[in-house]
C-alpha positions as CSV (number, residue, x, y, z in Angstrom):
1,M,265.2,108.3,81.6
2,R,267.1,105.0,81.1
3,Q,269.7,104.8,78.4
4,G,268.1,103.5,75.2
5,A,267.9,103.9,71.5
6,S,266.7,107.2,70.3
7,F,264.4,105.2,68.0
8,S,262.8,103.5,71.0
9,M,261.9,106.9,72.3
10,I,260.4,107.8,68.9
11,A,258.2,104.8,68.7
12,A,257.1,105.3,72.3
13,L,256.3,108.9,71.6
14,A,254.4,107.8,68.6
15,A,252.2,105.5,70.6
16,I,251.5,108.1,73.4
17,A,251.1,111.2,71.2
18,A,248.4,109.4,69.4
19,L,246.4,109.7,72.6
20,S,245.7,113.3,71.9
21,G,243.8,112.5,68.7
22,C,240.1,112.0,68.1
23,S,238.3,108.7,67.4
24,R,237.9,108.0,63.7
25,G,235.1,105.6,63.7
26,G,233.4,102.6,65.4
27,D,236.2,100.0,65.0
28,T,236.9,98.3,68.3
29,G,239.3,95.5,67.5
30,P,243.1,95.7,67.2
31,P,244.4,97.3,64.0
32,P,245.8,94.7,61.4
33,R,249.4,93.9,61.7
34,A,251.6,94.9,58.8
35,T,253.9,92.3,57.3
36,D,256.0,94.5,55.0
37,T,259.8,94.5,55.4
38,I,262.1,97.5,54.9
39,S,263.7,97.6,51.6
40,V,267.2,99.1,51.8
41,P,269.3,99.9,48.8
42,P,272.8,98.5,49.0
43,Q,275.5,100.9,50.0
44,D,279.2,100.3,49.3
45,S,282.3,101.5,51.1
46,V,285.9,101.2,50.2
47,I,287.5,100.2,53.5
48,A,291.3,100.3,53.9
49,V,292.8,96.8,54.3
50,P,296.5,97.2,55.2
51,V,298.5,94.1,54.6
52,T,302.2,94.2,55.7
53,A,305.1,91.9,55.3
54,D,308.6,91.9,56.7
55,L,311.2,91.7,53.9
56,R,314.2,90.7,56.1
57,G,313.7,87.1,55.0
58,L,313.8,88.3,51.4
59,A,317.1,90.1,52.0
60,A,318.7,86.9,53.5
61,A,317.4,84.8,50.6
62,L,318.8,87.2,48.0
63,E,322.1,87.1,49.8
64,G,322.2,83.4,49.1
65,E,321.0,83.8,45.5
66,V,323.8,86.2,44.4
67,P,327.1,84.4,44.5
68,R,330.1,86.1,46.1
69,T,332.1,85.5,42.9
70,L,330.0,87.1,40.2
71,Y,332.1,85.9,37.3
72,T,335.7,84.9,36.2
73,I,337.8,86.0,33.3
74,N,340.1,83.6,31.4
75,K,341.3,84.9,28.1
76,P,344.5,83.1,26.9
77,D,346.8,84.3,24.2
78,Q,345.7,87.9,24.1
79,V,347.6,90.7,22.4
80,C,349.0,92.6,25.3
81,V,351.6,94.7,23.4
82,A,351.2,95.2,19.7
83,S,354.1,95.3,17.3
84,K,355.6,98.7,16.7
85,K,358.1,100.1,14.2
86,V,361.1,101.7,15.8
87,K,364.2,103.4,14.3
88,V,367.5,102.2,15.7
89,A,370.8,103.6,14.2
90,F,369.2,104.7,11.0
91,V,367.6,101.2,10.7
92,K,363.8,100.7,11.0
93,L,363.0,97.7,13.1
94,K,359.7,96.1,14.1
95,T,359.2,95.0,17.7
96,P,357.6,91.7,18.3
97,T,354.0,91.4,19.3
98,L,353.8,90.4,23.0
99,R,351.0,88.0,23.9
100,C,349.7,87.2,27.3
101,D,347.0,85.4,29.3
102,I,344.4,87.6,30.9
103,V,342.8,86.1,34.0
104,G,340.8,87.5,36.9
105,K,337.6,87.5,38.8
106,V,334.8,90.0,39.9
107,T,333.6,89.5,43.4
108,R,330.9,91.3,45.5
109,G,330.6,92.4,49.1
110,R,327.7,92.2,51.5
111,L,324.3,93.0,50.2
112,S,322.6,96.1,51.8
113,F,318.8,96.1,51.7
114,R,316.4,99.0,52.1
115,G,313.1,100.4,50.8
116,Q,312.6,103.6,49.0
117,G,309.0,104.5,48.0
118,E,308.0,101.6,45.8
119,A,311.5,100.4,45.1
120,I,313.5,97.7,46.9
121,L,317.1,98.8,46.7
122,V,319.7,96.1,47.0
123,T,323.2,97.5,46.9
124,F,326.6,95.8,47.0
125,P,330.2,96.7,46.2
126,V,331.9,95.0,43.3
127,Q,335.7,94.5,43.1
128,A,337.4,93.4,39.9
129,E,341.0,92.0,40.0
130,L,342.7,91.3,36.7
131,R,346.1,89.8,35.9
132,A,348.2,89.6,32.7
133,R,350.3,86.5,32.9
134,D,353.3,85.1,30.9
135,I,353.7,88.3,28.9
136,G,355.6,87.4,25.8
137,G,357.5,84.9,27.8
138,V,359.5,87.9,29.3
139,L,357.4,89.3,32.2
140,K,355.7,87.0,34.6
141,E,352.6,89.1,35.6
142,E,351.0,92.5,35.7
143,T,347.9,93.2,37.9
144,A,345.1,95.8,37.9
145,T,341.9,96.4,40.0
146,A,338.6,98.1,39.4
147,A,335.6,98.9,41.7
148,A,332.0,99.8,41.4
149,N,328.9,100.2,43.7
150,V,326.1,98.2,42.2
151,T,322.4,98.9,43.0
152,A,319.7,96.5,42.0
153,R,316.4,98.3,42.0
154,M,313.5,95.9,42.3
155,R,309.9,96.6,41.9
156,I,307.0,94.3,42.9
157,T,303.7,94.0,41.1
158,L,300.8,91.7,41.8
159,D,299.1,89.8,39.0
160,R,295.3,89.3,38.9
161,N,295.6,86.2,41.0
162,W,297.4,88.2,43.8
163,N,300.7,86.5,43.2
164,P,303.8,88.8,43.5
165,V,305.9,89.4,40.4
166,G,309.3,91.2,40.5
167,K,311.2,93.3,38.0
168,V,314.9,94.2,38.5
169,D,316.9,97.1,37.1
170,L,320.6,97.4,37.6
171,D,322.2,100.8,38.3
172,Y,325.9,101.1,38.8
173,R,328.9,103.2,37.9
174,W,332.5,102.0,37.9
175,T,334.7,104.2,40.0
176,D,337.6,102.7,38.0
177,T,336.6,100.7,34.9
178,P,338.1,97.1,34.6
179,H,341.3,97.3,32.7
180,V,345.0,96.5,32.7
181,E,347.8,98.7,31.6
182,F,351.1,97.4,30.2
183,L,353.9,99.4,28.7
184,G,351.6,102.4,28.2
185,Q,348.8,100.3,26.6
186,R,345.3,100.2,28.2
187,I,343.3,97.0,27.8
188,E,339.6,97.5,28.7
189,F,337.2,94.8,30.0
190,T,334.2,97.1,30.7
191,K,332.0,95.5,28.1
192,D,332.7,92.1,29.3
193,A,332.0,93.1,32.9
194,D,328.7,94.8,31.9
195,K,327.7,91.7,30.0
196,E,328.3,89.5,33.0
197,L,326.5,91.8,35.5
198,R,323.4,91.8,33.2
199,K,323.4,88.0,33.7
200,I,323.1,88.7,37.5
201,V,320.0,90.8,36.8
202,A,318.5,88.0,34.8
203,R,319.2,85.6,37.6
204,L,317.6,87.9,40.1
205,E,314.5,88.2,38.0
206,R,314.2,84.4,37.7
207,T,314.6,83.8,41.4
208,L,312.8,86.9,42.8
209,P,309.2,85.6,42.2
210,S,309.9,82.3,44.1
211,Q,311.5,84.3,46.9
212,L,308.5,86.7,47.0
213,G,306.2,83.7,47.1
214,K,307.8,82.8,50.4
215,L,306.3,86.1,51.8
216,K,302.9,84.4,51.5
217,L,301.2,87.6,50.6
218,R,298.3,85.9,48.8
219,A,297.7,83.6,51.8
220,E,297.6,86.7,54.1
221,I,295.2,88.5,51.8
222,E,292.9,85.4,51.5
223,K,292.9,85.0,55.3
224,L,291.8,88.6,55.8
225,W,289.3,88.5,53.0
226,G,287.6,85.4,54.6
227,K,287.6,86.9,58.1
228,A,285.9,90.1,56.8
229,F,282.6,88.4,56.2
230,T,281.3,89.1,59.7
231,S,279.0,91.1,61.9
232,L,280.5,93.6,64.2
233,Q,278.9,94.7,67.4
234,L,278.5,98.4,67.5
235,N,276.5,98.7,70.7
236,R,276.0,96.0,73.4
237,V,272.7,97.0,75.0
238,N,269.9,99.6,74.9
239,P,269.7,98.7,72.1
240,P,272.1,96.1,70.7
241,V,273.4,97.3,67.3
242,W,275.3,95.3,64.8
243,M,277.0,96.1,61.5
244,R,277.2,93.3,59.0
245,V,280.1,93.5,56.5
246,T,279.8,91.7,53.2
247,P,283.0,92.1,51.0
248,Q,282.4,92.5,47.3
249,E,285.8,93.2,45.8
250,L,289.4,93.7,46.8
251,Q,291.3,96.5,45.1
252,Y,295.1,97.1,44.8
253,G,296.7,100.4,44.7
254,G,300.5,99.7,45.0
255,Y,302.6,99.6,48.1
256,T,305.1,101.5,50.2
257,L,308.4,100.4,51.7
258,T,309.8,101.6,55.0
259,G,313.0,99.9,55.8
260,T,312.3,96.2,55.4
261,R,308.5,96.7,56.0
262,L,306.3,96.2,52.9
263,S,302.8,97.7,53.2
264,L,300.3,97.0,50.5
265,R,297.6,99.6,49.8
266,L,294.4,97.6,49.5
267,G,290.8,98.8,49.5
268,M,288.0,96.4,50.2
269,R,284.7,97.4,48.6
270,A,282.1,96.1,51.0
271,R,278.4,96.3,51.6
272,T,277.6,97.5,55.1
273,E,274.2,96.9,56.8
274,T,273.2,97.8,60.4
275,F,270.7,95.9,62.5
276,V,269.1,96.6,65.9
277,G,268.4,93.6,68.0
278,D,269.9,90.1,67.9
279,R,273.2,89.5,66.0
280,P,272.5,88.9,62.4
281,P,274.1,85.8,60.8
282,D,277.4,86.3,59.1
283,P,277.0,86.7,55.3
284,P,278.1,83.7,53.2
285,R,281.7,83.8,52.2
286,I,282.9,83.8,48.6
287,A,286.4,83.0,47.3
288,L,288.9,85.8,46.9
289,P,288.1,87.4,43.5
290,P,290.7,88.5,40.9
291,M,292.5,91.7,41.8
292,A,290.8,95.0,40.8
293,R,292.6,98.3,40.5
294,L,292.0,100.8,43.4
295,G,289.7,103.5,42.1
296,E,289.7,105.8,45.1
297,K,291.6,106.5,48.3
298,P,291.3,103.5,50.5
299,G,289.8,103.9,54.0
300,R,286.9,106.0,53.1
301,L,283.8,104.7,54.9
302,V,280.5,105.7,53.2
303,F,277.7,104.0,55.1
304,F,274.0,103.8,54.9
305,I,272.5,102.6,58.2
306,P,269.0,101.3,58.1
307,V,268.5,101.7,61.8
308,I,265.5,99.4,62.7
309,A,264.0,99.5,66.1
310,D,262.2,96.3,67.1
311,Y,258.7,97.1,68.3
312,A,259.0,94.6,71.1
313,Q,261.7,96.8,72.7
314,L,259.3,99.8,72.7
315,E,256.6,98.2,74.8
316,P,258.3,98.5,78.2
317,V,259.1,102.1,77.5
318,V,255.4,102.9,77.1
319,A,254.4,100.7,80.0
320,K,256.9,102.3,82.4
321,A,255.6,105.8,81.7
322,L,251.9,104.8,82.2
323,V,252.6,103.0,85.5
324,K,254.4,106.0,86.8
325,R,251.4,108.2,85.9
326,Q,248.7,106.0,87.4
327,A,249.6,107.2,91.0
328,R,247.6,110.4,90.4
329,P,244.0,110.8,89.2
330,F,243.1,112.1,85.7
331,P,240.6,114.9,85.8
332,L,237.9,114.4,83.1
333,P,235.5,117.3,82.3
334,G,232.0,116.4,83.4
335,I,233.1,113.3,85.2
336,G,235.7,114.4,87.7
337,P,238.8,112.6,88.9
338,V,239.4,109.1,87.4
339,M,242.0,106.6,88.6
340,A,243.7,104.4,86.1
341,N,245.5,101.1,86.5
342,F,247.6,100.2,83.5
343,G,248.6,96.7,82.4
344,K,249.8,95.2,79.2
345,V,251.1,97.4,76.3
346,V,251.5,96.1,72.7
347,V,253.2,98.1,70.0
348,Y,253.5,97.0,66.3
349,G,253.4,98.3,62.8
350,T,250.1,98.5,61.1
351,T,249.0,99.3,57.5
352,G,249.6,102.6,55.8
353,G,252.9,103.3,57.4
354,R,251.4,103.7,60.8
355,I,252.3,102.6,64.4
356,A,249.7,100.9,66.5
357,A,249.8,100.9,70.3
358,G,247.4,98.9,72.4
359,V,247.1,99.9,76.1
360,T,245.1,97.6,78.5
361,F,243.9,99.4,81.6
362,T,241.1,99.8,84.1
363,A,239.5,103.3,84.8
364,T,237.6,104.0,88.0
365,A,235.7,107.3,88.5
366,Q,235.4,108.7,92.0
367,D,231.8,109.6,91.2
368,R,230.2,106.2,91.6
369,A,227.6,107.2,89.0
370,Y,230.1,106.6,86.3
371,G,231.5,103.4,87.9
372,S,234.6,101.7,86.4
373,A,235.5,100.2,83.1
374,S,238.3,98.0,81.7
375,G,239.6,97.1,78.3
376,T,242.1,98.0,75.6
377,V,242.4,101.3,73.8
378,W,244.1,101.2,70.4
379,L,246.0,104.2,69.1
380,T,247.4,104.6,65.6
381,G,249.4,107.4,64.0
382,V,252.0,108.1,61.3
383,P,255.4,109.3,62.5
384,V,256.6,112.4,60.7
385,N,259.9,114.2,60.7
386,Q,261.7,116.5,58.4
387,A,264.7,115.1,56.5
388,G,267.8,116.1,58.5
389,S,265.8,116.7,61.6
390,R,265.2,114.3,64.5
391,E,262.2,116.2,66.0
392,V,259.1,114.0,65.5
393,S,255.4,114.8,65.2
394,F,252.5,112.6,64.2
395,S,249.7,112.9,61.7
396,D,246.4,111.1,61.0
397,V,246.0,110.0,64.6
398,A,243.1,107.7,65.4
399,I,241.8,106.0,68.6
400,R,239.5,103.0,69.0
401,G,238.6,100.8,71.9
402,D,238.0,97.1,72.7
403,T,236.2,97.6,76.0
404,D,233.3,96.3,78.0
405,R,230.2,97.9,76.5
406,D,229.0,99.9,79.5
407,G,232.4,101.5,80.2
408,A,233.6,102.2,76.7
409,D,232.7,105.9,77.0
410,L,234.7,106.3,80.2
411,L,237.9,104.7,78.8
412,L,237.8,106.6,75.5
413,K,237.2,109.9,77.3
414,L,240.2,109.2,79.5
415,A,242.3,108.3,76.5
416,N,241.3,111.6,74.8
417,S,241.8,113.7,77.9
418,P,244.4,116.5,77.7
419,G,245.7,115.7,81.1
420,F,246.3,112.0,80.2
421,S,248.1,112.6,76.9
422,Q,250.0,115.7,78.1
423,T,251.4,113.9,81.2
424,I,252.7,111.0,79.2
425,A,253.9,113.2,76.4
426,T,255.8,115.4,78.8
427,A,257.6,112.3,80.2
428,L,258.6,110.9,76.8
429,A,258.1,113.6,74.1
430,Q,261.3,115.3,73.2
431,N,263.5,116.4,70.4
432,F,265.5,113.2,70.7
433,E,268.7,114.9,69.5
434,H,270.4,114.0,72.8
435,D,269.5,110.3,72.6
436,F,270.5,110.1,69.0
437,N,273.9,111.7,69.7
438,K,274.3,109.4,72.7
439,L,273.6,106.3,70.5
440,M,276.0,107.5,67.7
441,G,278.6,108.3,70.3
442,K,278.4,104.8,71.7
443,I,278.7,103.4,68.1
444,T,281.7,105.7,67.4
445,R,283.5,104.6,70.5
446,A,282.7,100.9,69.9
447,I,284.3,100.9,66.4
448,A,287.1,103.4,67.1
449,D,289.6,100.6,67.9
450,K,288.4,97.2,68.7
451,R,289.0,93.5,68.0
452,E,286.3,91.2,66.6
453,G,287.6,87.6,66.5
454,D,290.8,87.7,64.5
455,L,290.1,91.1,63.0
456,E,291.3,94.5,64.2
457,I,288.9,97.3,63.3
458,R,289.7,101.0,63.4
459,A,287.0,103.5,62.3
460,E,286.0,107.1,62.8
461,I,282.6,108.5,61.9
462,E,283.0,112.1,60.7
463,E,279.7,113.2,59.4
464,V,276.1,111.9,59.8
465,R,272.8,113.0,58.3
466,T,269.3,111.5,58.7
467,G,266.3,110.9,56.5
468,S,262.6,110.5,57.2
469,L,261.1,108.0,59.6
470,V,259.3,105.0,58.1
471,A,257.0,102.7,60.1
472,A,256.8,99.2,58.6
473,G,255.8,95.7,59.8
474,Q,259.5,94.9,60.4
475,G,260.1,97.8,62.7
476,L,260.5,101.6,62.9
477,Y,263.2,102.6,60.5
478,L,265.3,105.8,60.4
479,P,267.7,106.0,57.4
480,V,271.1,107.4,58.4
481,W,273.9,108.4,55.9
482,G,277.4,109.0,57.1
483,E,281.0,109.3,56.1
484,G,284.2,108.5,57.9
485,T,287.3,106.4,57.8
486,A,287.7,102.7,58.4
487,A,290.4,100.0,58.3
488,I,290.3,96.3,58.9
489,S,293.4,94.3,59.4
490,L,294.8,91.0,60.8
491,P,297.1,91.5,63.8
492,P,300.7,90.3,63.2
493,H,301.4,86.7,64.3
């Protein structure tokens, strides 16, 4: 049997199995064509949409934003040594107050940049060098140094318009607090240093948003959002299968940092539809909506596939089986062997949820008393399967003929003959589990890791269940529910 959709086999089986039924009346013309379409409830999935950015440029930019000299100290006429009362030879004397100028600067070393969870850690060493000059006009200079390792912990958030916003917290500990010592007196400058370092934090918070804007996160998100309005080919032939993706909402659930690589956790809530046949048109695009909060783990694909088999694809399946069988005669009780020559086959949906199959053929009995007849026999039936099962049977089968008047009885007897129906049914009738699994396997392989235009799609189907068959004017429809994982991304440029 040629590779084909399981659902093509179903419909073909529907047409042929109807041959085993009995005539339900005197109608001779073709059954009316149904025009109803298949109404499918929308099904949403939250597909993972990873967006990454390299923060090496941000590190270089911050290097330029934080000056090497963090601040300077210039405090003239400070009290360096306070006056003291001393006793010299039974006489109490008061030493003079020694004043001096305190100058110095606090410098930083090279910035070190790394990611830790959701924090961007920028660390740099700080060195303070202080001098006490012109001390009371007596001593020229005293010096002191202090050091600290400073860590600026930055966190990024996205506002509702997908623009990045940064917050900076400073974390540091002086290994030796800024001070000078002179004649046993310790002069602290820690408060001054802390005040100046807080200014660095404020400066980083002012400049960080503009630097984050250079990452062009919103532009990348918009590009991916627009490209996601597409139709993806799941199977190329026998039959062609397409999944149309219509994004509804983009959700944000934070980010992770690995080294200098920033990865946003995004989930795209999208409507997925599946079509059998020609490629459906891409859905109309809408602008990137405001950010929504991620409500579930991204990457979970919950799909509802309205698998629709086009009746036109079923006709050659029926015709092939009939032509193969016509090489041998059909034994008819009371008539004897009858040869058949099959021609055109027409399959479509008729009213009442039924399938109609019209088979045009000529029947010739070996007993010349019965002669020959030609015409079209019409068969209708309702496809039936249990939910969760793909084994099909048919109910309410009816046969009617559009034949030449003299040969109508011969054609209808051949159509109702057990040999005719059983031969064709044996060729096509089956529990189509194998075909269904083959089709789903092809779909699974097609979407496992592929590129569609500018998009990279990675998906895995983990669980599938089926509903009940429905025959409509639009086609034969089998509802399929499934779960799996899926991610859509833009390749790095």
